[in-house]
N, C-alpha and C positions, 0 to 999 in steps of 0.2 A: 485391833480388829479381830473378832472371833467368829465362831460358828461357821466353819467351812461349808461351802455349797458342794454337794455331791455331784459328780459329772461335769463340774465346771471346766475342767481341763480340756475335755473333748469339745465343749462349746467354744472355748477360747480359740481352738484351731480353726473354727469356722469363721471367726472374726478377724484374726491376725494370720498373716502368712509367715513363712519361716524366717523372713527378715525382720519381723516385728512391725510391719506396716499393715494397714487394713487390707484384708484379702479382697481381690477384685471381684470374686464371686459374691462375697457378702455385700459389696458396695452397689450391686445392681439395684436400680431404682432408689438409691439413696444419694445424698449429697454430703459434702465435707466442707467445713469451714475452719481455718486456723484462727486461734485467738491468743492474744498476749496473756502470759501468766508469769509470775516470778518464781521463786525458789520452791514454793508450795502452793497448793490450791488456795486461792484467795476468795473473798466474799463474792466477787463478781462471777467467777467461774462456778462456785457452789450454787449460786442462784440459777445459773443456766442449767445445771444438772438437775436441780429440783424441779424446775419448770418443765424440762423435757420429760422427766419421769411422770410428772402429774398429767401431762398431755396425753400420754399413751397408757395411762392407768397402771403403771408399774407399782407393785406393792413394796418392792425392795430393789437394791442395787447390788450387783456382783462386783467386788473390788479385787482385782488380781495384781499381785506384785510381779513386776517384770525384772526383778533383780536376779541376775544369773538365769538358771533354769528352774527356779523354785516353783513358779506358777501358783504360789499359795493364794487361795481365793477365800474371801470372807463375804458374808452377806450383811448388808447394812439397810436399815429402814430407808424408804424412798425419800423421807423428809429429814434424814440425818444431816447434821452439819459436817460437811466434808472439808471445811477449811483446815489447813495445817498439814494435810496429807502430802507427802513428798513423792517425786517421781523416782524411778520409772513405774508407771501404773496404768492399768486399763480399768475403767469403770463402764459397766454396761447394764442395760435392763435385762431381766431374765429371758425375755423373748427376742433379745437382740434387735429391737426396733431402733435403739439408740445406743451410742457408745462415746466415751471420751477417752482419747489416748493422750497421756501425759508422759512423753518419753524422756524429757529433760527440762531443766529450768529454761524459761524463755517463751515457751509456747505450748499449746495443747491443740489437738485436732478433735473437733466435735463432728460426729457423723450420725446419720440416721434417716428415718423415713420423713416424709413431708410433715406429718403431725409432730414428730419429735423436734425437727429442726425449726418449725414455725414458732415453737415455744422457747427452745433453748437458744436459738439465734433469731430473735424476733426482728432484728434490723434487716434480715435477709442475708442469704449466703453471699451474694455478690458484694453487698455493702461490707460485710465482715471481711471478705477477702481483700477488698480495696483498702480498708482500714489497716489490715495486717500488713499489706504492702508498704504503706506509709510508715508503720511502726518498724518494719524491718529496715527500711532505708535510714530511719533516724538512728537506729542502733547498729548500723553496718560496721563501724570500726570496732565496737566492743563485742558484738555478737554476729560475726559474718555468716554463721550457719543459718541464721534466720532468713537470709536472702534466698537460699535454695528452697526453703519451705514456702516462701511467698511465690517463688517462680513456679513451684509445682502446683500451686492452687491460685491461678490468676482469675480475676473476675470474668465471667462468661459474657457479660454485657458491658459496653462502655456506658458511661453516665451521660444521660440526655439532659440538656439545659434549654433547648428550644423546641417548640412543637414540630418544626420541620426536621429535627434530628431523630425524632421518635420512630422506631421501626413500625411500619404500617400494620404488621400482624401482631404487635405486642398488646398486652393488656393495658398498658399506659395509653396507647393509641385509642383503645376503646373508651377509656375515661375521658379523653379529650373529645371524642365524637359525641359522647353523652352530654358533655358540657355544651357543645354546639347545639345539639338537638333540644336540650332543655331550655336554654336561654332564648332560642328562636321560636319556642312554642310548639315544636313538633313532637315533644315527648312530655308526658305528664309527670307530676312530682313523684308518685309512688314508683312508677317504672324507672324514673331516673335514680331514685334512692336505691332500689333493689339492684339495678344494673351497675351502678357505680360501686356499691359495696362488693359485689361479685368480682368486678374488674380489679378493684384494689387488692382483694385477697389473692387473685390470680397473679397480679403483678408482683406481690411479695413472694408468693410461692415460686415464681419463675426467676426470682433474683434480679428483677429489673431495677435499675437505679436512675432516679430523676433528681437533679440538683439545681441549685441556683433559684432564680425567680419562679421557674416552672415547678420545682419541688415545693416552694413556698405556697404556690397556688393550690396544688393538690392537698397540701396539709391544711390550708385554709378551708377548702371544701369539706375535708374530713371533719374539721371542727364545727362547721355549719351544720352538717348532717347529724352531729351529736345532739343537736337541739331540735330534731325533727323525728316524728314517729309516723311510719307508714300507716299504722292503724290508729285512727283518731281516738278510739276508745282507750288507747294506752298513752295518749299524750298527757304530759304534765303541765301544770300552770307555767306559762312563759315560753312553752315550746312554739316553734314556728309552725304555721299552717302551710298548706300548699302554696298559696300566694306569697307568703312571707319567705318561704324557701326559695322560690323563683327569683324574688327581688334580691335576696342576699347573694345567691349564687351568680346572678347576672352582674351585680356590682363587682364581685370579686373577679369574674371573667373579663369584664370590660376594663377594670383597672390593670389587669395583667396585659391585655392587648394594647392598652394605651401606653404602658411602659415599654412595649416592644418598639414603638414608633420613634 
């Protein structure tokens, strides 16, 4: 890595505290998700980094070595292939909207704004945290330190598997309310589609987790809406019209409700 970035060391102190962890002041209005990684950055983590940078319009990445007190920083193109880079390392966007801390083999911490995290951790922060918890438990004997990482980043929401479990004020509850309204005819198709997409984005941004048959239902509605256009002028051959959308969604909703009984 070459082409050192001027002033990067002072920026680094804004992102990391004296102990080498993300600074609490920098983390305001940001979220953090631990992800598994081996001895070096692999393809999966590299894709996350690229996606996050693209989402916030970063033209390049600042890569800082955390070996000793060197703080050597290089500038890499945002679409650079980061695979093979070894820890300890901090990668961050120039405006610090997003960062990836890779302190040692076994895990990395991805942190950033809503836009950065939505792309870099598209499964949702809570889902990533829950998966990392399972990963840490699986490797407990070989890598006991991972357990403390998982414990420091627990999911904020428990996973919901039944409509009655869903928190009333959640975005997932809004999705279920829209399903009720649309299938009983009190909500028209365009309003349902717009409201459902908005609620889905909010649910992901909030880190809400839905699993089991309920998760399958929401995924099925997502797929159904992929074949529907709110604007009829933009509809493609074979797309669902308003009536077809209502029929398909009603069938999915009724099948789910029947499975509950």
